[in-house]
C-alpha positions in Angstrom: -0.9 -29.5 86.3 2.7 -30.7 87.6 5.7 -29.6 85.3 8.9 -31.8 85.2 11.4 -29.4 83.4 14.6 -31.4 84.2 13.1 -35.0 83.4 13.3 -36.9 80.2 11.5 -40.2 79.4 13.0 -42.8 77.1 11.1 -45.7 75.7 12.2 -48.3 73.3 10.2 -51.2 71.6 11.4 -54.7 71.1 9.6 -57.7 69.5 11.1 -60.3 71.9 13.0 -60.6 74.6 16.7 -60.3 73.8 19.7 -58.4 74.5 19.2 -54.4 74.0 22.1 -52.1 73.9 21.1 -48.6 75.1 23.2 -45.6 74.3 23.3 -42.5 76.1 25.0 -39.3 75.4 24.9 -35.8 76.8 25.0 -33.4 74.1 25.7 -30.4 76.4 29.4 -31.5 76.3 29.8 -31.5 72.7 31.2 -28.8 70.9 29.3 -26.8 68.0 30.2 -29.1 64.8 30.2 -25.7 63.2 33.1 -24.4 64.8 35.1 -27.7 65.8 34.9 -30.5 63.1 37.0 -33.0 65.3 33.9 -34.9 65.9 31.8 -34.4 62.7 34.8 -35.5 60.7 34.4 -39.0 62.0 30.8 -39.3 60.4 29.8 -40.0 56.7 29.6 -37.0 54.4 25.8 -37.4 54.1 25.4 -37.1 57.9 27.7 -34.3 58.0 25.6 -32.5 55.6 22.6 -33.1 57.5 24.2 -31.8 60.7 25.2 -28.6 59.2 21.6 -27.8 57.6 20.4 -26.9 61.3 20.5 -23.2 62.3 20.6 -23.6 66.1 24.0 -25.0 67.5 21.8 -27.3 69.9 20.2 -29.0 67.1 23.4 -29.3 65.6 24.7 -31.0 68.5 21.8 -33.3 68.8 22.1 -34.4 65.6 25.8 -34.9 65.9 25.3 -36.9 69.0 22.6 -39.2 67.3 25.2 -39.8 64.5 28.0 -40.8 66.8 25.8 -43.1 68.4 24.8 -44.8 65.2 28.6 -44.8 64.1 29.4 -46.5 67.4 26.7 -49.3 66.8 27.9 -49.9 63.4 31.6 -50.0 64.5 30.8 -52.4 67.6 29.2 -54.8 65.0 32.1 -54.5 62.3 29.5 -53.2 59.7 30.7 -50.5 57.1 28.6 -47.4 56.9 28.4 -47.8 53.3 26.4 -51.1 53.8 23.6 -49.1 55.2 20.4 -49.2 53.2 17.1 -47.4 53.7 13.3 -48.4 53.6 10.7 -46.7 51.7 10.1 -44.5 54.5 13.8 -43.7 55.0 14.5 -45.9 57.9 18.2 -47.3 57.7 19.0 -50.7 57.9 22.1 -52.9 57.8 22.3 -56.8 58.0 23.0 -58.8 61.3 21.5 -55.9 63.6 18.8 -53.4 64.1 19.3 -49.9 65.6 17.4 -46.7 66.0 18.5 -43.2 67.5 16.3 -40.2 69.0 17.5 -37.0 70.7 15.7 -34.1 72.6 16.9 -31.7 75.2 20.4 -32.5 76.3 20.2 -36.1 75.3 21.0 -38.2 72.1 19.9 -41.9 72.7 20.2 -45.0 70.5 19.6 -48.5 70.8 20.6 -51.6 69.0 19.3 -55.4 69.0 19.3 -58.4 66.7 15.4 -57.9 66.4 13.4 -55.1 65.1 13.5 -52.1 67.6 12.3 -48.7 67.7 12.9 -45.5 70.4 12.0 -42.5 71.3 13.3 -39.6 73.9 11.3 -36.8 75.1 11.8 -34.0 77.6 8.9 -33.7 79.9 7.4 -30.3 79.5 3.9 -28.7 79.4 1.7 -31.6 78.0 0.1 -30.8 74.2 -3.7 -32.0 75.2 -4.6 -30.6 71.7 -2.6 -33.0 70.0 -3.8 -35.8 72.5 -7.3 -34.9 71.9 -6.7 -34.9 68.2 -4.4 -37.9 67.6 -4.6 -40.2 70.5 -7.6 -42.9 71.2 -10.5 -41.8 73.3 -9.1 -44.1 76.0 -5.9 -42.7 75.8 -6.9 -39.0 76.0 -8.9 -39.6 79.0 -6.1 -41.3 80.7 -4.1 -38.1 80.2 -6.7 -35.8 81.5 -7.5 -37.7 84.4 -4.1 -38.6 85.7 -2.6 -36.8 88.4 0.6 -35.8 86.5 -0.7 -34.9 83.0 2.7 -34.1 81.7 4.0 -37.5 82.7 1.1 -39.1 81.4 1.1 -37.7 77.9 4.7 -38.1 77.2 4.8 -41.7 78.3 2.1 -42.3 75.6 3.8 -40.0 73.2 7.2 -41.8 73.5 5.5 -45.1 73.4 3.6 -44.3 70.1 6.6 -42.8 68.7 8.9 -45.7 69.3 6.1 -48.2 67.7 5.9 -46.3 64.5 9.6 -46.0 64.4 10.0 -49.7 64.8 7.7 -50.5 62.0 9.6 -48.3 59.6 6.3 -46.6 58.5 6.5 -43.4 60.6 3.5 -41.1 60.6 2.0 -43.2 57.7 0.7 -45.1 60.9 -2.1 -43.0 62.2 -1.4 -42.5 66.2 -5.0 -43.4 66.7 -4.9 -46.7 64.8 -3.6 -48.5 68.1 -3.9 -47.9 71.3 -2.1 -48.4 74.6 -3.3 -50.9 77.2 -4.1 -48.4 80.1 -4.6 -51.0 82.6 -1.1 -52.5 82.0 0.3 -49.0 82.1 -1.2 -48.1 85.1 0.1 -51.3 87.1 3.8 -51.7 85.7 5.9 -48.8 84.3 8.5 -50.7 83.0 6.6 -53.3 80.8 4.0 -51.9 78.8 1.4 -54.1 76.5 0.0 -52.4 73.4 -2.8 -54.5 72.2 -1.0 -57.1 70.2 1.5 -55.0 69.3 4.5 -56.0 71.3 6.5 -55.1 74.8 8.0 -51.8 75.5 10.4 -50.5 78.5 10.4 -47.0 79.8 13.2 -45.5 81.8 13.4 -42.1 83.4 16.7 -40.3 82.8 18.2 -39.1 86.0 21.9 -38.2 87.0 22.2 -41.9 88.8 21.0 -43.9 85.8 23.1 -41.6 83.3 26.2 -42.7 85.2 25.8 -46.3 84.6 28.2 -47.6 82.3 28.2 -51.2 80.8 26.0 -52.6 83.6 23.2 -55.0 82.9 19.8 -54.1 84.4 16.5 -55.7 84.1 18.4 -58.5 83.1 18.4 -57.7 79.2 19.4 -54.0 78.9 23.0 -52.9 78.7 23.4 -48.9 79.1 26.4 -47.7 77.5 27.6 -44.0 78.3 29.5 -42.1 75.4 31.0 -38.8 76.2 32.9 -37.4 79.3 32.1 -34.1 80.6 35.2 -32.5 78.9 34.4 -30.9 75.7 38.2 -31.3 74.4 38.5 -34.9 75.3 35.7 -37.0 74.0 
C-alpha cells in the first residue's frame, strides 16, 4: 500500500462541454478568522456564523476559504449574495450560473459554470477500505483492492462519487452504490471519466506547478484562478 500524504485529488463534474472556472485557494496563508476579522468581514453574516462554529483554526480557515471563493464567483457575475436560494437538501443556487465548493487539507476549491456542476477535493491518505466495501459497488471495491496504489484508486472514486451527488443536489440521499464508475474508462483515461449514463468528470492532481497556474486555459475549457498570495497580511 502506497501512502501519498502530500497529494490532493480534485474532481469536478459538468453535464456538457462548457467553460468551467476552477478556483484554488491555499488556506495555509489565511489568518485564523477568530483572531483576524479582515477577511471574514467580507462575507455574509450567515457564513460568518458558520465559520466561527468550528472549534479548530484550520477548519475555520477552510470554511473561510470556501466562503471567499463563493463570494468571488458571485462578484464576478454581478450577483448579490442575498439572491442565493437553497434547494431541498441545502444546496445553494443563484440565477445565471451554477457553482460548488469543497475543501480539504490546505486547499479550498470551487467551480463555476453555466451548467449544473459539482466538485470535491480530498487529501490522499490511507484508503478507507471498510467504507469502500460497504458503500461502493462490488466492481468498484474490487478495482480498489486490486489496484497498485489503493490510496489513489479509493480517493479517485470517492471524489467522483461525491462530485456527482453534490451536482445532483441530493447529497447523501443518493446511495453511493446506486451508481457505478465505468472502471474500464477510468483505467484508460484519467482526465475524462464516464459514469454509466451520468455524465463526464475531469480529475486533476494538485501540485505546486498546477497551483501556480493563474488565469490560463487548460484542457481547452478549464480556467484556473489563484486567489491568495503567500502573505497573510496582504491578501
